[in-house]
N, C-alpha and C positions, 0 to 999 in steps of 0.2 A: 651895769645896773643889776643884772640878774646873776652875776658871778659872786659866789660866797667869798667873804673876806677870811683869809687864813690867819690864825693867831700868830703872833710874833714868836720866833724860835728863841727859847732862853739860851743864854750863853753858858757854856760849861766852864767849871773852874779850871784855871790854868795850872794849879799845883797838882802834881801826881799823888794819888792816894796809894800808900804802901800798906798792904795787909800785914798785921802782926801775927806771928805764930803764937797761938795760945795753948797748944798742947805739945807736951814733950813726947818724943818717940818712945814706944813701948819696948823695954828691954826684953830680950828672949830669955827663957828660963835657963839658968846656969850657963849662959853664953852659947848654947847649942842652937843650931838652925833647925827649922821645921821641914827642911827640904827632904830628908830621908823618908818622912811619913807621907809625902805627897804621892810617891809611887805606890805605896801600900793602899792609900785611899783610892787612887785611880784603878788599881787592880780589883778592889772590892766593888767599885761601881760597875766595872766590866763584867765581873762574875754575876752580879745582881741582874744586869741586863740580859746576860745569856741564860740564866736560870729562869727568868720571867718569860723569855721567848720560848724556851723549851716547854714550860708549863702551858703556855698558850697553844703551842702546837699539839700537845697531848690532849688538851681540852677540845680543840677543833676536830682532831681525829676521832675522839670518842663520840662526839656529837654526830659526825658523818657516819660512823659505823652504826650508831643507834638508828639513824634515819634509814640507812640501807637495810637493816634488819626488819624494821617495820614495813618497808615496802615489799621486801621478799616474803614476809609472813602473809601480808595481804594478798600477794599474787598466788602464793601456795594455797591459801584458803579459798580463793576464788576458783582455782583450777579443780579443787576437790569437790566443789559444789556442782560443777557442770556435768 
């Protein structure tokens, strides 16, 4: 009485549906493969990552040196006043 009635499951069609190919494969330019350029692209990505990491390291070093200079300057000024 309190159980919900589930709807009937529709039957699936028995004929298989075969997708049709609507797009022809793209021919490569002048019959050459793009494989030789993949290595060059990967090398450029690696070089970009390395240069970005070096730039970040230089920026962090510059900030830490600036903070150390401010701390040392304040310590030196405090020692001269005493």
